[in-house]
N, C-alpha and C positions, 0 to 999 in steps of 0.2 A: 410858254412852252411851244405854242404853235408856230412862233417865228424862228425857233432854234433849228438849225440845219442838223439832220442825223449824220451827214457826212463829216461835219466838224467833230462830233462826238467819236465817230469811228477813228478819225485821225488821232485824237488824243489817246484812245484806247490802243491803237497801233504803235504809237510812240512808246508807250509803256512796255509793250511786248518786244519791241525792237532793242530794248535795253539788254535783252538776253539772247537776241538773234542779231547777226550782223546786219547793218543797214545796207540797202542796195547801193551801187557805185553812185557817186555825187551826179554824174552826168544823166543818170536815169531817175533820179528822185523826182517825185511828182510834186509841183509847187503846191503849197497849201491853198485851199479854196479861200476865195475872198469872204471877209466877214462883214455882214450888214452893221451899220452904225449902232443898232441897238445891241448887237453882241459885244461891240468894242466898248460900249458904255457899260456893260455888265462887269462889275469888279471880280466876279468869280473867274472870268476868263483870264484876267491878269494873275490871279493867284494860282490858277492851274498852269499857266505858262511858266511862272516862276518855279514852281515845285517840279514840273517836268524837266525843266532846264537843269535843275540841281541833280535830279536823278540821272539824266542822261550823261552828266559830266562825273558821276560817281560820288558827288557830295550828298550822301544820304543823311548825315547828321544835320546839314544845312537845311535839307528838305524838311526834316522833322521839326526843326526849331524855326521855320519860316512863318511868314504871316498867315499862310494857309492853315497851319496847325493851330495858331492862336485864334484864328476866326472860328474854327470848329469848336474849340474848348474854352471860348471867352467867357462862358458863364460859370466856369468852375472856380471856386475859391480855394486855390492851391494852398494857402497858408493853413488850412485845416488838416493837411496831410503831412506835416513836418514831424513825422515820427517813424522810426525804423522798426516796424512791427508787420507781422504777416496780417494781422487784422486791419492795420492802416492801409496796407497795400491793397487788400481785398476791397475795402471801401472806396479807395481811390479809383480803381479800374471799374467798379460798379457805377460810379459817378461818371466816368468816361463813357461807358455804355449808354447811359441815360442822355448824356450830351449829344452823342452821335445820333441817338434815335430822334432827339428834338431837332437837330440840325436837318435831318432828312425829311422831317414832316412837311417841308415846303414843297415837296414833289418837284423840285427842280432837278432835271437830269445832270445838270453841271455839279450839283452837290454830291451826287453818286460818284462822279468822275473824281471829284476832289478827295473824298473819303477813300476811295480806292487808291488814289495816288499816294496818300499818307501811308496806308497799309502796305502798299508795295515798297516804299522807301524804307519802312521799318523792317520788312522781310529781307530786302536786299542788303541792309546793313548787318542783319544777323547772318546772312549768307557770307558776307565778307569776313565776319569775325570767326566763322565756324566751318567754312568750306574753301573759299577761294583765297582768302588773304587779300592784300597784305595785312597781317595782324597789327592793328593800330592800338598801341598801349594807352594812348590818350583819349580813346573813344569813351565818352561818358555814358553812364547808364541812362536808360530811357527815362526813369523817374526824375533823375537830375535835370535832363533836358527840358522836361515839362514843368517840373515843380520848382527847379532851382534849389532843391534841398540837398545839401552836401552830407547831411547826416544819414539820409535814407540810403541804404545799400544792401548789406547782406540778407536782411529779412525780407526785403522786397524780391530779391532773387530767389530766396527760398519759396516765397509765394508763387513765383513763375514756375519754379521746379515742380511744385505740387500740381499746378494746373497741367503741366505737360505729362506728369506721372499719373494723372487721373485715368489714363487709358489702361492702367493695370500693370504697368511694367516700369522698371527703374531706368534711369538715364545710363547710356553706355559711355561713362566717362564724365569728365568735367567740361561742360560747355560754358561759354562766356555770353553775357548779355541775354540771358533767357527772356528778359521782358520784352525784347524786340519781336520775337516770334509770337509770344503769347498776345501781344498788343495787335500784331498783324492779323492773327487768326480771329481775334475778337471783332476787329473792324470788318474784315471780309465776311464773317458769318452774319454779323448784324446787317451788314448791307444786302447780302444775298436774301436774308429773310425778308427785308423791307421790299425787295424787287419781286419776291414770290407772292406778296400780298396783292399785287396787281395795281399798286397806287400809280406806278409809271407806266405809260403806254409802251407796248411791246416794240414800237418803232424806236424808242429811245433807250431800251434796256441794254446794260452793258453785259454781253454774253460771255466775254472773256473772264469774267469774275470767277466762274467755276473753275477755269483753268488755273487761275492764280491760287485759288483756295485749294485745289488739288495738289499744287506745288507745296503749299505750306503744310498740309496734312502729311503728305508723303515725307517731307523733311522731318516732321515730327516723329513719324514711324522710324526713320533711319537713325534718330537719336536714341531709340529705345533698345534695350538688350533682348526684348522678345517681340514677336509680331503680335499686334494688338487687333482683337476681333472688332472692337468698336470703331477704330480708325479704318479697318478694312471695309466695313459696311458703308461708311461715310464716302470713302474713296471710290467705291463702286458706283455710287450715285453721281459723284462729280465727274468720274470717267465717262459715264453714259452721256452726261450733258455735254461735256467737251467734244466727244466724238460726234455727237449729234450736230453740233454747231460748226466744227472745224475739221471733221474727219475726212472730208473729200475735197478735192481741188474746186469743185463747183460750189460747194457751201462756203469755203473760204473766200472765193472771189465774189459770190453773191453778197456776203456780209460786208466785206470792206470796199468792193467796187474798184474804182480807179486808184484808190489810195494803195492798193496792193499790186505789185508788178506780177507778172507770169512766173518768173524764176523765184520771187520771194514767196509767192503763194504756194509753190511746190515745197519750199523749204519749211514753211509753216505746217503744212500737212505732215511732212516727214517728221517734224519735231514733235507734233502731237502724238504720233504713233510711236515715236521713240520713247517718249516720256511715259506713255501708257504701257509700253512693253516693259520698261524698267519698273513700273508699279507692279505688273504682274509678276515680274521676276523676283521682287522683294518678297512677295508672298508665296513663292514657289510654284506659280502656275505656269509650268513650261509651255504647255501647248498654246495657250492664249498668248503668252509672250512671244512665241515664235511667229504667229500670225501678224502681230503688230509690227514686229521688226521686219518681216518680209514686206508688209505694206510700205513701210518707210523706205525700204530698199528700192522698191519699185518707183515710189515718188521721187526719190533722189536721183533716178536715172541710172541705177546700177543693176547688173545681173552677175552676181558673184559665183565663182567656183574655184575649187583648189585643184591643182595639177602638180605633176612632178617634173623637175628639170634637173640637169646635171649641174653641180656647182661645188664650191669648197666653203667649209664653215669655219676653219681655223686659218690663222695667218700663215702657217708653214705647211699647210696641207698641199700635196702635190697631185694626188690622184682624186679626180672629182667623184662625188657620190650623188645619189639622188636626193633632192631637196624639194620640200613642199613650198609652192609659191601661190599666191593669190592672183587670179585672173578675172577679167571681165569680158563678157561677150558683146558689150556695147562700147563704143568709143567714148571715153570720159572727156568731157569738155574741159577747157582751161579752168584752173582754179580761180577763186575770187581774189585775184591779186590785190585789188585795191582794199579789200577788207583785211588782208593779212599783211599789208606793207608796213604797218606800224609795229610788227613784231620782228625782231631781229632774227635773221637766219644764222643760227649758230650750231646747226646740227652736225656740221662737219667737225667743228671744234669739240663738241660734246662727245662724238664718237672717238675722236682721237684720244680724249682724256680717259675714256672707259677702256680703250684697248690696252692702256698700260696696266690695268688690273687683272686682265685676262687675255689669252691669245685666241679666245673664241670671238669671232666677228659678231658685230651686232646684227648683221643681216648676211645671209649667204652670198658669196661672190659667184653669181651665175655665169656660167660659161657660154650658155646658148639660150636664147630666148625665142621660143616659137611664137610667131605672130601670124601663123597661117589661120585660115578660117575665122578671121575677125577676132581671135582671142589674143588678148594683150595683158601681159603682166603688169600689175599695178604699181611695181616699185618705182618706175621711172615716169609715171603718169601723174600730173598734177591734179589733185582731187580737191573738190569744193569741201568746206568744213563740214557740211551736213553729210557728205559722203563718208568723210573720215569717222564721223560719229556713228554712222550706220555700220561701218565695218567693225569697229570696236564693240558694237553691240553684239555681234556674232559671238564674241568670246564669252559673253554672259550665257548664251544658250549652251555652248560647249561645256561650261562649268557646271551646269545643271543637269544636262542630259548625258554627258559622257561618264564613263567609269572613272572614279577618283584614283587614278594611277599616274605613272610617269608620262604615259602617252597623251593624257588629257591636255598638258601644257603644251606638248608639241603639236597638237591639233590647233591650238591657239596661236602658235608661232607665226604662220603665214599672215594673219590678220594684224598681229602686232607689228610685224616687220614691214607690212605694206604702209601703215601709217607712219611708222618711225622713219622710213626712207624719204618721206615728203620734205620738200625744201622748207616748208613753212606750215605751221599748224597754230591754231588758237591755243591759248595758254591751258585751258582746262582739258581740251582734247589731248594735248601733249602730256599733261599730268597723268591722265588716266591711262594713256598708253605706257608711260614709264612705270606706273604702279603694276600693271599687268605683267610687264617685263620683269620687274623686281620679284613678283611672286613666282614667276617662272624660274628665273635664274637663281633665286635662293634656294631651290631645291637640288641644284646641281653643284657638285664640289668645285668644279673648275670655274664657276662663274659666281660663287657665293660671295667672294670678296667684292667683286664688281656691283652685285646687288646691294650690298651694305653701303658702298660709297654713293651709289645712286640714290638710295633712300635717305641717306644723311643730307645730300645736296638738295633733295626734294623738300625735306622738312625745313631746312634752312631758308629755302626759297619763299616759304610762307611769311617770313618776316622781312624779306627784302622789299623796298618800296617800288621797284620796277618789275614787271609792268604794273600800271595802275589798276585799281579795282575795275574801272569802266571797261578795261580790256579783258580782265580776268573773268568778268561775269558772264561773258558770251559762252553759251552752250553748257553752262554749269549745271542745268537741270536736264541736259540731253545726253549726258554721260553718267555712268554710275561710279563716279569718283568718291572715295570714302571721305567723310567728314574729318576735320582736323584731329579731333580726339581719337577717331578710329584709325587715321593714318599714323598718329604717334603711337597708338597702341601696337600697331603692326610693326612699327620700328622697334619698340621695346621687345616684342617677341623675337624679331630678327636678331636683336642684340643677344637675347638669351640664348638662341640656338648657336650663336658664334661664340658663346661663352663669356660675353661681356656682361655679367650679372650686375655689377656695380652701376654701370650706366643705365641699365634697364630699371633698377630700382628707383633711380631718380626720376625716370620718365613716368613710371607707374604711380609714384607718389604724387607727382605734380598733376597727373590726370585723375587722382583720387580712385584708381582702379585697385581696390583693396585685395580682391581675390588674387589678381596677378601678383601683387606685392607680397602676399602670404606665400605664394608658390616660390617666388624668388628667394625669400628668407628661409623657406624649407630647404631649398637646394644649398643655401649657405649654412644650414643647420642653425638658424637664428630665428626659429618660429616664435620664441618668447618676445623677441624685439618687435615683430610684427603685431603681436597682441598689445604690447605697450603703446606702439604708434597709433593703433586704432583707438585705444582708450584715451589717448591724448587728444586725438581729433574729436572724439565724442564730447570732451569737455568744451571744445569751441563750437561744435555743431551737434547738440544733443538731440535735434529733431530730424537727423538724416537716417532714414530707414536703411539705406544701403550699408552704413557703418554698423548698425545693429545686426543685420543679417551676416555681415562678414565676421563680426565678433562671435556670433553664434555658430558659424561654420568652423571657427577656429577652436572654440572652447566646448563644442557640442552641448550647449546650454539653451534649452527651449525658452527660458525666460528672455533671452535676447531677441528671439523671433517675436515673442509676445509684445515686447517693447517696441519692435519695428512696426508691428500693426497698430499699436497705440499712437505712435507719432505720425503715422501715414493715415490716420482716420479710417483704419481698417481696408486700406487700399493696396497694400503691399502684397502682390501675388507671390513674390518670391518668399516672403515670410510664411505665407499659408502653405506653400509647397514644402517648405522645410519642416514645418510642423507636421505635415501629412507624412513625409518620409520618416520622421522620428517616430510617430505613432505606429507606423507600419513595422519598423524595426523592432518595436517593443511588443508586437503581437496584437496590438489594439486595432484590428482591421476595420471594424465598424467606424471607429473614430477617424481612422485614416481616410476611409471612403468619404465621409461627411466633409472633412477638410479639403480633400481633393476636389469634391463638387463645388465647394465655396471658392477654391482657387481658380478653377476653370470657368466659374461664372464671371470672375474678373477679367480673365483673358482666355478665350476658348481656342486661340491659335498657337497652343503649346503642345505639340504632339506627344512629347514625352510624358506630359501631365495626364493626357487621356489614357496612355498605356498604363501608367502607374495607377489610375483610377480604376481601370479594368482589373489590374492585379489585386488591388485591395478589395474590390467588390467580389472577386472570385474567392479570395479567402474568407470573405464574410458570407459566402454561399448566396450571393445575389447574382444569379447567372445572367439575368436580363440586363442589369446594370453593367456587369462585366462585358457582355457582348456589345453593348452600346458604346463602352469606353474604348474597346479594341477597334471597333468600326470607325469611330471618330479619329482614332490615332492613324489608321491607314488612309483616311480621307485627306489628312494633312501631309502624311509622309507615306506615300504608296510603296516605298522601298523597305519598309519595316517588316521584315520577314518574320519576326517573332510575333508580332501582332497578327499577321495573317494566319500563322499557325494556330494561335490561340482561338481565333475566330473559327477556324475549320474544326478544331477540336470541340468547341462549344456546340456548333451545329451538329457535329457527329454525335455528341451526347444526346442531343434532342431529336435525332433521327432525321435530321434535315439533310438528307444525302446530297441533293443537288447543290445546296448552298455550300455544304462542307467541300464538295469536289471543286467548286470554283475557287474557294479560299485556299485550298491545298495547292492548286495549280499556281496561284500568285505567290504563296509562301516558298515554294520550291524554286522560283526564280532567284531567290536571294539566300536560300539555305539548302543548297544542292548536296551538301556533304553530311546531311543528317539522316542516318538510316532509320530513326524512329519516325521522322516525317515521311519518308518514302513508304514506310510500312503502313502507316495510317492511311496514306494516299491510295495504296493498293487496295485496302479494304473498301474505301469509299468509292473508288472506281469501279470495283466489281459490283457494289451495291446499286450503282446507277446504270449498269449494264455496259460500261466501257471497259471490256475485258482486255482489249489491246493495251490501254494505258495501264491496267492492273498488272498485266504481265511485265510491262516495261518497269514498273515500280518494283516489283518482285526482283527483277534482274538487278536493279540499282542497289537494293538491300543486300543481295548476295556480294556484289562487288565491293561495297562499303565495309562488309564484315568478314571478307575473306571466306565466303561460303559458309559462315558459321551461323547465320541467322536465317531461318526460313520457317514460314507459317504454313505447316502441312494442312491445316484445316482450310485455309484459303485456296491452296492448290487443288484440294479435293473438290471445293466449290467450282473452281475453274474447269476441272475434269469433267464434272457432271454436265456443266454447260456445253463443253466441247463434244462430249459423247452424244448428248442430245442433238446437237447440230450435225454431227457427222452421220448419225443414223438417218438423216433426211437430206443429206447434201445433194442427192441427185434429183430431188424434187424441186420444181421451179415455182410451186404454188406456195405463197406465204402462209404461215401459221395464223391462228386466231389472235395470237398475241402481238403480231407485228403491227408496226405503226401504219402500215399501208392499207389497213382496213378502211380508212377514210377515203382512200382512192376508189375502192370498190363501191362504197356507198354513194359516191357522187357520180358514178358513171351510170347511164341509163342502159336499158336492155336491148336497144336496137343493134343491129348486126355491125354497123360501123364503130360503135363504142365498144362492143364485145372484143373486136379485134384489137383496139387500143388497149383494152384492159389485159388482154393475153400478152401483149407486147411489154406493157408495163411489169406484169408479174414475171415475165420471163427475164427481163433485165434485172429485176430485183433478186430473182433466184440466182442468177449468175454472179451478182455482187456478193450475195450472201455466201455462196460456195467459195468465192475467193477469200472472203474474209475468214471463213472457217479453216481453210487451208493455211492461211497465214497464222491464225491462232494456234493450229496444231504444231506447226513448225517452230513457232516461238516457244511454246510450252516444251517441246523437245529439247530445245537449246538449254533452257533452264534446268530440266531434269538431268541432262547430260553433264551440265556444269557442276551439279551437286554430287552425282554418283561417282564422279572422277575422284573426289576427295573422300569418298565413303558415303554413308547414307543409312537412315534407320529404316525400319520395317515399312513404315508408311510411304516413304519415298520410293522404295523398291516396288511397292504395290502400285503406286502411281505410274512409275516408269514402265511397269508390265502393261498396265491399261493403255498407255500411250502407244506401245509397240503394237497392241492389239488393234488400235484404231488405224495404225499405218499398215496392218495386215501382215506383220512379221511374227508369226506364232512361235517360231523357235526362240527368238530373242524375249518374247513375252514369257515363254516357260522358264527361261534362264533367270529373268528378273524375279518371277514369282518364287522360284526355288531359293533365291537369295532372301526373299522376304520371309519364307518359311524358316530358314536357318536363322534369321534375325531374332525370331520369337523363341527359338529353342534355347534351353538352359535348364539348370537344376530347379528353378522355381516354376517351370512350365506346368508341371503336373500337380502343383499345389495351389496355383492361382487361377481361379475359374475364369476371370476376365481375359487373362492373358491366353488361357486355352481357347476361349471363344474366337479370339483374333486369329490364333494359330490355326484352328479348324476352318475358319472362313477362307483363309490364305491357301490352306491345303485343298480345299474343295475347288477353288479357282484353279489351282495348279493341275489338279486331275481332269478338270474339265477341258483345259487347254491340251493336256496330254491326249485326250480322247479326240479332240479335234484334229490334232496333228496326225494321229493314227488313222483316222478316217480319210484324211487328204492323201496320205503317203502310203496307205495299206501296209502299215508296219505294226508288229506286236511289240516292239521295244518300248514305246511310250506307255502302252497299256500294262506291261510288266512292271515298269517303274511306278506307275500309279498304284498298281495292286500292292506292291511291296510297301510303298509309303503309307497307304491306308491301313494295312494290317498292322504295321508297327505302331501307328497313331492310336488305332483302336485298342490294341493290346495295352499300351502304356496309359491310355486315358480312360481306363475302365472306371475310375472313381467318378467320372463325369457322365456316367451311362445315362442319367436322367435328363441331360441337357439336349436342347433341340439340335445343336451342332453335332453332338455325338451320334444322334439318330441320323442326321444328314450324311454324316461320314459313312455309317453302315450301308445306307441306301446307295451311296456312290460306289462303295465297294461291290455291291451287288451287281450294279450296272456295269462296272468294269469286267467283272467275271463273265457276265453275259456276252460283252463284246469280245472278250478273249476266247470264249467257246465258238462264238460265230466266226471269228478269225481263224481258228484252228480248223473248222469244218471247210472253210473256203480255200485253204492252202492246197496246192496240188499234192497228191499222194497221201492226203490226210485220210 
């Protein structure tokens, strides 16, 4: 090992990575370092050179069946595994693992390179079959390549399917040659574990193995119909290691040295951050994804922005309209023409073909291109492949962060059109660009037909031999292009939206997408045919849990879900979720809660599951578990307004007002039209002392209910607070309850600090006065809004008190008079509680009358008060023993005294 050059190992490592990244131009290629004779004599070098050459040329099957593979697995007796069964496959791959472990025991770094090369060959072969194409119908299964057993097939693939579904989710459709990715994952995991043991010196460790393993695990996640928590945890570890090794230009150049050119090093850094951004996007982590995409953008030499220019978007448009275009503030260098020269430039031909299906242009015809201030539109600038990938990654951010409406796709349009207008693009970059365009144009009536034609051509291109896989594999992990089953599923859904149900049925049946198939048969009113089809397939594949779950969904039979759990070794999260829903619908909430807990233990990244767990726990009166479930739901899906509302209500029940206030604010971002939510929010806001927000919420309740819903008790609480503030609004010294006590306590008593304290208290008093004035005005608007459409006695009472705060005693008396009249009626003199309210309002009215009389020196208000009090006392004689009746008599005596005094003071009296 001491004589082995680390530079040579790095070169082997870089050659593997260059299979997915364009190689530098031939004129700039760095010559391979010379090898000592001892290295040339090492047979492992020859094996590595052979397998790397096969991988670089796209002959992955040849690489897997080469002498290198036979050397690693030479001690396995393949004749013992000539049986098509899951058990036999399990024993075979266990033996492979043992063989790899034995092979690595020699602590020879070249052995690590050889094992990694075999794993990469298997992974790239799987990528060809399920992502890039061309789909090769003659590609042998992995077990046949290794064992030469022609009888081993379906059950071995079933074993691989179970390995991939061990993460707790079903596969999203029918994938081919699953053993390839299971084999690649097994080899890379085993090799990484070996390196982590420290048996190999850090100088000879292969750091890019974390990058390759992250690609494999992320591909596995993209094959599943749900996000897997176990895969997420593993990916976070691998992501951290990859960024630690290759996340910056300095680290990449330090690791590969002279083998890596400056421009290529920047492409590697951009690629790392692009793939990490895609990883975070897959799990819905928008902010983290944005950071990595921005880092990739900087490393690629771009500074993107969107602006508007005049242009035409249709063939026959005469008057130009404003169009969004993508621009860069940096001058883009020439594209990597050498790397792209092997791809035919047929963009013009493709554009002409698609024009026939629609009069909408593929890109707007710009009349004017402002190139001032260094800003250049990207439509006519040749972009490097990595720059094109960075531009398309911005569409992923828009998809996650923008509102899901028609404008969302239009925001993506400048990015799509910037790449689409390039003279040449790598195969996978152009495919992803086309997919984004298809998703956009399929939502518009005038371009839907063109989208269907483009999708049909895109699917057909998967089976065409040109371009070859070595060219297609470039950037396949740097763009979020859907897997082939996912792409064909989108094609089927597009066919359904166009009314071509028959064609869609064929596609879904071939992909084994039973739920989509059932939906199509339901549209055709042939649901029974779907059930029969699933039962027929169950005869052929009795151990497929997806089939059993689909049958259960169709027949509403829990035994089907139980059978799915049985054949999946209790690993089918979908079956457990279905059983949990069924138990909830039957009212068995405790059982439903237990089943949801079990399902979420298998896969904790299913937000709807956490919400359902919270609902079941709430019905089962387990408040803490319910709160935990709803909290986990919003952690995964922050836009779940229902979950935020439930969290707020649970905190409200437990008198946790601050937590409830925060949760209500989040809930209202997504459920602004719910008056119940606004009403609850108003109560919590008042409880935490945020009276401005409380009044805002009250106003929203009135608007949403057409002034029919108003909580008078809450307004009473608000009025008391405002009255208390208004009574001291001229004071600049804060009360004992104010938060500024801490300021007083921290200031010393010397003269300088006393002046500071006075200034702070003065500022605080002014702010508080302004806030009080704002609250008074806001409350008045609400009360005026209510009384315009009528109002009960409580509202008129509040309205009177508001006028009193404003200093308008005349309007106050009018409002109180209407409050008094609201209480009047035939039942007034029979209902003691109602009489008490009437008496209190009468007392307030008479007091205001006396205040008006005192300020205006008028007897009219006193006479009105006297008459009202005499009538009330006369008719309310049955309540003579009540405190209110006694108060009315005392008030009448006071009014008489004032009347006598007023009579004496009048001239001529």
